[in-house]
C-alpha positions as CSV (number, residue, x, y, z in Angstrom):
1,X,38.2,-73.4,-33.1
2,X,39.1,-75.2,-29.7
3,X,39.2,-73.9,-26.3
4,X,41.8,-75.2,-24.0
5,X,40.4,-75.7,-20.5
6,X,42.5,-73.9,-17.7
7,X,43.4,-76.6,-15.1
8,X,45.0,-76.6,-11.5
9,X,46.4,-79.3,-9.8
10,X,44.4,-81.1,-7.1
11,X,47.0,-80.3,-4.5
12,X,47.7,-76.7,-5.8
13,X,47.7,-74.1,-2.9
14,X,44.7,-72.0,-3.2
15,X,45.2,-68.3,-4.2
16,X,42.8,-65.2,-4.1
17,X,40.9,-62.9,-1.2
18,X,40.3,-64.1,2.1
19,X,37.1,-63.2,4.2
20,X,37.2,-60.8,6.8
21,X,35.7,-62.0,10.3
22,X,32.9,-59.8,11.7
23,X,32.0,-60.0,15.1
24,X,28.9,-62.3,14.3
25,X,31.5,-64.9,12.2
26,X,34.5,-64.6,14.5
27,X,33.8,-67.7,16.6
28,X,33.1,-69.6,13.2
29,X,36.8,-68.5,11.9
30,X,38.4,-69.3,15.4
31,X,37.0,-73.0,15.2
32,X,38.8,-73.3,11.4
33,X,41.9,-72.1,12.8
34,X,41.8,-75.1,15.2
35,X,40.6,-77.4,12.2
36,X,37.0,-77.6,13.9
37,X,33.9,-77.0,11.8
38,X,31.9,-75.0,14.1
39,X,28.5,-73.9,13.6
40,X,25.3,-72.3,16.1
41,X,23.1,-74.6,18.1
42,X,20.1,-73.5,19.7
43,X,20.0,-74.4,23.5
44,X,15.9,-73.9,23.4
45,X,15.1,-76.5,20.5
46,X,18.4,-77.8,20.1
47,X,18.4,-77.2,16.2
48,X,21.9,-76.7,14.7
49,X,21.9,-74.0,12.1
50,X,24.0,-71.8,9.7
51,X,24.5,-68.7,8.5
52,X,25.6,-67.2,11.8
53,X,23.1,-64.9,13.7
54,X,22.4,-63.8,17.4
55,X,18.8,-65.9,17.6
56,X,17.5,-69.2,16.4
57,X,15.6,-69.1,12.9
58,X,13.8,-72.0,14.3
59,X,12.2,-70.6,17.6
60,X,13.7,-67.1,17.7
61,X,15.4,-68.1,21.1
62,X,18.3,-65.8,21.7
63,X,19.9,-69.0,23.9
64,X,22.5,-70.1,21.5
65,X,25.8,-71.1,21.2
66,X,28.6,-72.4,19.1
67,X,29.3,-75.9,18.6
68,X,31.7,-78.4,17.2
69,X,30.0,-80.6,14.3
70,X,31.2,-83.7,12.7
71,X,32.2,-82.0,9.4
72,X,30.6,-84.6,7.5
73,X,28.2,-84.1,4.9
74,X,26.7,-85.0,1.6
75,X,26.9,-83.0,-1.7
76,X,23.5,-81.8,-2.3
77,X,24.3,-79.6,-5.5
78,X,27.3,-78.2,-7.3
79,X,28.8,-76.1,-10.4
80,X,32.1,-76.7,-11.9
81,X,33.1,-73.1,-12.9
82,X,35.6,-72.9,-15.6
83,X,35.5,-69.2,-16.3
84,X,35.8,-67.7,-12.8
85,X,36.9,-63.8,-12.7
86,X,39.6,-62.0,-11.3
87,X,41.2,-62.7,-8.8
88,X,40.0,-66.8,-8.8
89,X,41.0,-67.1,-12.4
90,X,44.0,-69.1,-11.6
91,X,41.9,-71.8,-9.8
92,X,40.1,-73.1,-12.5
93,X,38.1,-75.2,-12.5
94,X,36.4,-74.8,-9.3
95,X,34.1,-77.0,-7.8
96,X,31.1,-74.7,-6.0
97,X,29.0,-76.9,-3.8
98,X,26.1,-76.8,-1.4
99,X,26.9,-79.4,1.2
100,X,24.2,-80.8,3.8
101,X,25.9,-81.5,7.2
102,X,25.2,-84.3,9.0
103,X,23.5,-82.0,11.7
104,X,21.2,-80.1,9.1
105,X,22.3,-76.9,7.9
106,X,24.0,-76.3,4.3
107,X,27.1,-74.7,3.8
108,X,28.2,-73.2,0.3
109,X,31.9,-74.2,-0.1
110,X,34.1,-76.1,-2.5
111,X,35.0,-79.5,-3.1
112,X,38.6,-80.1,-3.6
113,X,40.6,-83.3,-3.7
114,X,38.9,-84.9,-6.8
115,X,38.9,-84.5,-10.6
116,X,36.5,-81.7,-11.0
117,X,33.8,-83.8,-13.3
118,X,30.7,-84.9,-13.0
119,X,31.4,-88.3,-13.0
120,X,33.4,-88.0,-9.9
121,X,30.5,-86.1,-8.3
122,X,27.4,-87.7,-8.0
123,X,24.7,-86.3,-5.9
124,X,24.5,-87.6,-2.6
125,X,28.7,-88.1,-2.3
126,X,29.8,-88.5,1.1
127,X,32.0,-85.6,2.0
128,X,34.3,-84.4,5.1
129,X,35.5,-81.2,5.7
130,X,39.1,-80.3,5.2
131,X,40.8,-77.2,6.1
132,X,42.9,-75.1,3.4
133,X,45.4,-72.2,4.4
134,X,44.7,-68.9,2.6
135,X,46.5,-66.1,4.1
136,X,45.9,-65.8,7.7
137,X,42.9,-67.9,7.8
138,X,42.2,-71.6,7.1
139,X,39.1,-72.3,4.8
140,X,36.7,-74.9,5.3
141,X,36.3,-77.1,2.0
142,X,35.3,-80.8,1.5
143,X,36.7,-84.0,0.2
144,X,35.2,-86.8,-0.6
145,X,34.9,-89.5,2.3
146,X,37.7,-92.3,1.8
147,X,35.2,-94.9,1.2
148,X,33.0,-93.0,-1.3
149,X,36.2,-91.6,-3.5
150,X,36.4,-92.5,-7.0
């Protein structure tokens, strides 16, 4: 018995649920609407960090601000999901990735714009953020940098 893999065109718009911004995440989503990746930075120790919280995880200072970052990073780890559950089942395969930003923090996101095969997703692949409209939000996702695209 053979199984046919469901596939999605690389340029196909994404569907499915959208995150619900909270008071803690609103600045992140407002930045995404401007197509700007923003994360928090501590004014006391200068460290960038993600996920959003009201204090610095490095020095416990509450003197933190939202700041735009480069949007560039590298692929640390990933999984190619061929069997997502509804409502994501129309989007197969999905590359769920752990991306290390140039500024240091790690983000879970998706890699899009490349055939989802291990050959096209070497670890340390250089990535850049792109924004994909879904509902009323723009979601930050990552694509290979042009010079490192395969």
